[in-house]
Structure formats: C-alpha cells, structure tokens
C-alpha positions as CSV (number, residue, x, y, z in Angstrom):
1,M,-50.4,50.2,-10.2
2,D,-51.4,48.5,-13.4
3,Y,-48.0,49.1,-14.9
4,L,-46.4,47.2,-12.0
5,V,-48.7,44.2,-12.6
6,A,-47.8,44.3,-16.2
7,L,-44.0,44.2,-15.4
8,V,-44.1,41.4,-12.9
9,P,-44.1,38.5,-15.5
10,S,-41.1,40.1,-17.4
11,I,-39.2,40.7,-14.2
12,G,-39.9,37.1,-13.1
13,T,-38.8,35.7,-16.4
14,G,-35.6,37.8,-16.2
15,I,-34.8,36.5,-12.8
16,L,-35.4,32.9,-13.9
17,F,-33.1,33.4,-16.9
18,Y,-30.4,34.9,-14.7
19,V,-30.5,32.0,-12.3
20,A,-30.5,29.4,-15.1
21,I,-27.5,31.0,-16.9
22,R,-25.6,31.5,-13.7
23,A,-26.1,27.8,-12.8
24,I,-24.9,26.8,-16.3
25,V,-21.8,29.0,-16.1
26,T,-20.9,27.8,-12.6
27,A,-21.3,24.2,-13.6
28,D,-19.1,24.7,-16.6
29,R,-16.4,26.4,-14.5
30,K,-16.4,23.5,-12.0
31,E,-16.3,21.0,-14.8
32,R,-13.3,22.7,-16.5
33,A,-11.5,22.8,-13.1
34,A,-12.1,19.1,-12.6
35,L,-10.9,18.3,-16.0
36,R,-7.8,20.4,-15.6
37,E,-7.0,18.6,-12.3
38,Q,-7.6,15.2,-13.9
39,D,-5.2,16.2,-16.8
40,R,-2.6,17.2,-14.2
41,Q,-2.9,13.8,-12.4
42,D,-2.8,11.9,-15.7
43,A,0.3,13.8,-16.8
44,A,2.0,13.1,-13.4
45,Q,1.1,9.4,-13.7
46,V,2.6,9.3,-17.2
47,R,5.8,11.1,-16.0
48,K,6.1,8.6,-13.1
49,T,5.8,5.5,-15.3
50,Q,8.0,6.7,-18.2
51,P,11.6,5.6,-17.9
52,R,14.1,8.4,-17.7
53,R,16.5,8.9,-20.6
54,A,20.2,8.6,-20.1
55,T,22.0,11.9,-20.4
56,E,25.1,12.1,-22.6
C-alpha cells in the first residue's frame, strides 16, 4: 500500500499536465480556425470591393 501512496503525487501531476496541455492545444485549434474564417471574410470583402478588369 505504501507504493500506491508514493505514486499518487506523480499520477496527479501527470493528470494536471495532461489537462493543461489539452486545454492549450484546444485553444490553439479554435484560434487558428477563427483566424482562418476571418481571413476568408477579409478576402471576400476585398474581392467584393475591387473593380473587375475588362477582358480583352
């Protein structure tokens, strides 16, 4: 039973590390998706405001 008590702090630290890294990765993924969507909207706005070229 002593070995179990000795492992609890390491296991708890591992779980906290996993949760923290998972939160960071998830936030990064959401931020990248939001930036991608913003870039698409900006590009669409630029295309909408640019005059079309005459074809020859």
